[in-house]
C-alpha positions as CSV (number, residue, x, y, z in Angstrom):
1,X,-47.9,-2.5,-40.1
2,X,-46.1,0.6,-39.1
3,X,-42.4,0.7,-38.5
4,X,-40.4,3.5,-36.8
5,X,-36.7,3.8,-36.4
6,X,-35.5,5.6,-33.3
7,X,-32.1,6.3,-31.8
8,X,-33.0,4.9,-28.4
9,X,-36.0,4.2,-26.1
10,X,-35.1,6.6,-23.4
11,X,-38.5,8.3,-23.5
12,X,-40.6,5.2,-24.0
13,X,-42.3,3.6,-21.0
14,X,-42.1,-0.2,-20.5
15,X,-45.8,-0.4,-21.1
16,X,-45.5,1.3,-24.5
17,X,-42.7,-1.0,-25.5
18,X,-44.7,-4.1,-24.5
19,X,-48.0,-3.0,-26.0
20,X,-46.5,-1.9,-29.3
21,X,-44.2,-4.9,-29.6
22,X,-41.2,-2.7,-30.0
23,X,-37.8,-4.2,-30.6
24,X,-34.7,-2.1,-30.0
25,X,-31.3,-3.2,-31.2
26,X,-28.2,-1.3,-30.1
27,X,-26.4,0.1,-33.1
28,X,-23.2,-1.6,-31.9
29,X,-25.0,-5.0,-32.2
30,X,-25.9,-4.3,-35.9
31,X,-22.5,-3.1,-36.9
32,X,-22.0,-0.9,-40.0
33,X,-22.6,-3.5,-42.7
34,X,-26.4,-3.0,-42.8
35,X,-25.9,0.8,-43.5
36,X,-23.5,0.0,-46.3
37,X,-25.7,-2.7,-47.8
38,X,-28.8,-0.5,-47.8
39,X,-26.9,2.2,-49.6
40,X,-25.3,-0.1,-52.1
41,X,-28.7,-1.6,-53.0
42,X,-30.0,1.9,-53.9
43,X,-27.2,2.7,-56.4
44,X,-28.1,3.6,-59.9
45,X,-27.9,0.7,-62.5
46,X,-24.6,1.8,-64.2
47,X,-23.0,1.7,-60.7
48,X,-25.0,-1.2,-59.2
49,X,-23.4,-3.7,-61.7
50,X,-20.2,-3.2,-59.6
51,X,-22.0,-4.2,-56.4
52,X,-19.5,-6.9,-55.5
53,X,-16.5,-4.7,-56.0
54,X,-18.0,-1.8,-54.0
55,X,-19.1,-4.1,-51.2
56,X,-15.7,-5.7,-51.1
57,X,-14.0,-2.3,-50.8
58,X,-16.2,-1.3,-47.8
59,X,-15.6,-4.8,-46.2
60,X,-11.8,-4.4,-46.6
61,X,-11.3,-0.7,-45.7
62,X,-14.1,0.6,-43.6
63,X,-13.3,-1.0,-40.3
64,X,-9.5,-0.6,-40.5
65,X,-10.1,3.1,-41.4
66,X,-12.3,3.6,-38.4
67,X,-9.8,1.9,-36.2
68,X,-7.0,4.1,-37.5
69,X,-9.2,7.2,-36.8
70,X,-9.9,6.1,-33.3
71,X,-6.2,5.4,-32.6
72,X,-4.5,8.2,-34.4
73,X,-6.9,11.2,-34.8
74,X,-7.7,13.6,-32.0
75,X,-11.3,14.7,-32.6
76,X,-12.5,18.1,-31.4
77,X,-16.0,16.9,-31.4
78,X,-16.4,13.1,-30.7
79,X,-18.1,11.1,-33.4
80,X,-19.6,7.6,-33.7
81,X,-18.5,5.1,-36.2
82,X,-22.1,5.1,-37.7
83,X,-21.8,8.9,-38.2
84,X,-18.5,8.6,-40.0
85,X,-19.9,5.8,-42.1
86,X,-22.9,8.0,-43.1
87,X,-20.6,10.8,-44.0
88,X,-18.5,8.5,-46.2
89,X,-21.6,7.3,-47.9
90,X,-22.8,10.9,-48.5
91,X,-19.4,11.8,-50.0
92,X,-19.7,8.8,-52.4
93,X,-23.2,9.9,-53.3
94,X,-21.7,13.2,-54.5
95,X,-19.5,11.4,-57.0
96,X,-22.3,9.0,-58.0
97,X,-24.9,11.8,-58.6
98,X,-24.1,12.2,-62.3
99,X,-25.1,8.5,-62.8
100,X,-28.5,8.9,-61.3
101,X,-31.4,9.4,-63.7
102,X,-32.5,13.0,-63.9
103,X,-36.1,14.1,-63.3
104,X,-37.5,15.8,-66.3
105,X,-39.6,18.9,-65.5
106,X,-41.9,20.5,-68.0
107,X,-42.4,24.2,-67.6
108,X,-45.3,24.5,-69.9
109,X,-47.9,21.9,-68.9
110,X,-49.9,22.7,-72.1
111,X,-47.3,20.9,-74.2
112,X,-48.1,17.5,-72.6
């Protein structure tokens, strides 16, 4: 089974969609929670033990924050809620980076 994720099906013909059994879901139907859940599940162990608290923070503050932005902020370049959510997740990743296991590289392979 092969799975592809695309932004839309604007370039796909109906025959291609039907033969390949493609299913397209509008991002607005999915909401933002799947993005957050996917990210939280990939957190390093020292942080993952706080899964419930992190998930609760996103549940309580993400949607109201986005509503505040839409109502009170004039954007020079329009954004989508999903883009703002990804940006927030990337910012959190910067703070979590020290907790991720480091990859050990050996310069001299003869020592192995």
